[in-house]
PLY file of the C-alpha trace (Angstrom):
ply
format ascii 1.0
element vertex 67
property float x
property float y
property float z
element edge 66
property int vertex1
property int vertex2
end_header
112.39 52.17 183.34
108.36 51.07 182.43
107.69 54.74 181.71
110.68 54.84 178.47
108.70 51.68 177.26
105.76 53.44 177.46
106.35 56.89 175.70
108.48 54.19 173.16
105.23 52.56 172.62
103.26 55.48 171.77
105.92 57.38 169.75
105.94 53.75 167.58
102.09 53.75 167.92
102.38 57.54 166.12
104.96 56.69 163.74
103.26 53.51 162.57
99.68 55.41 162.22
101.76 58.40 159.82
103.32 55.79 157.37
100.00 54.09 157.34
97.84 57.36 156.18
100.79 58.09 154.09
100.94 54.84 152.16
96.79 54.76 151.61
97.05 58.53 150.79
100.23 57.52 148.15
97.98 54.08 146.66
95.11 56.41 146.21
96.95 59.26 145.00
98.90 56.76 142.85
101.27 57.95 139.85
105.14 57.79 140.42
105.12 58.59 144.01
103.46 55.30 145.05
105.79 53.47 142.97
108.76 54.80 144.41
107.79 54.98 147.62
104.65 52.42 148.46
107.04 49.38 149.54
109.24 50.74 151.37
106.49 52.72 153.51
104.62 49.28 153.81
108.30 47.80 155.12
108.43 50.30 157.40
105.23 50.18 158.58
105.85 46.53 159.82
109.50 47.71 161.26
107.54 49.98 163.59
104.30 47.51 164.37
107.39 45.20 165.49
108.84 48.05 167.19
105.25 48.70 169.20
104.73 44.90 169.92
108.10 44.78 171.40
107.77 48.01 173.94
104.76 46.34 174.58
105.75 43.60 175.51
108.72 44.75 177.46
106.97 46.78 179.65
104.43 43.69 180.36
107.21 42.07 181.42
108.97 44.68 183.42
105.85 45.23 185.31
104.86 41.48 185.49
108.62 41.49 187.16
108.48 44.23 189.70
105.54 41.51 191.27
0 1
1 2
2 3
3 4
4 5
5 6
6 7
7 8
8 9
9 10
10 11
11 12
12 13
13 14
14 15
15 16
16 17
17 18
18 19
19 20
20 21
21 22
22 23
23 24
24 25
25 26
26 27
27 28
28 29
29 30
30 31
31 32
32 33
33 34
34 35
35 36
36 37
37 38
38 39
39 40
40 41
41 42
42 43
43 44
44 45
45 46
46 47
47 48
48 49
49 50
50 51
51 52
52 53
53 54
54 55
55 56
56 57
57 58
58 59
59 60
60 61
61 62
62 63
63 64
64 65
65 66
């Protein structure tokens, strides 16, 4: 069971990194892309950061309950 949360944590972390990089590159470039997607990307970043933290928390909780 804990392996699932490790995999999810990795996937959520990679997704967060991809979203952050896309947002940074979009802001650096400016223009229509940033105006259209900048706020949406940052909201997605917050969502995936929360999912990453929740996944780590559940992993730690499961490990703690197994003791």
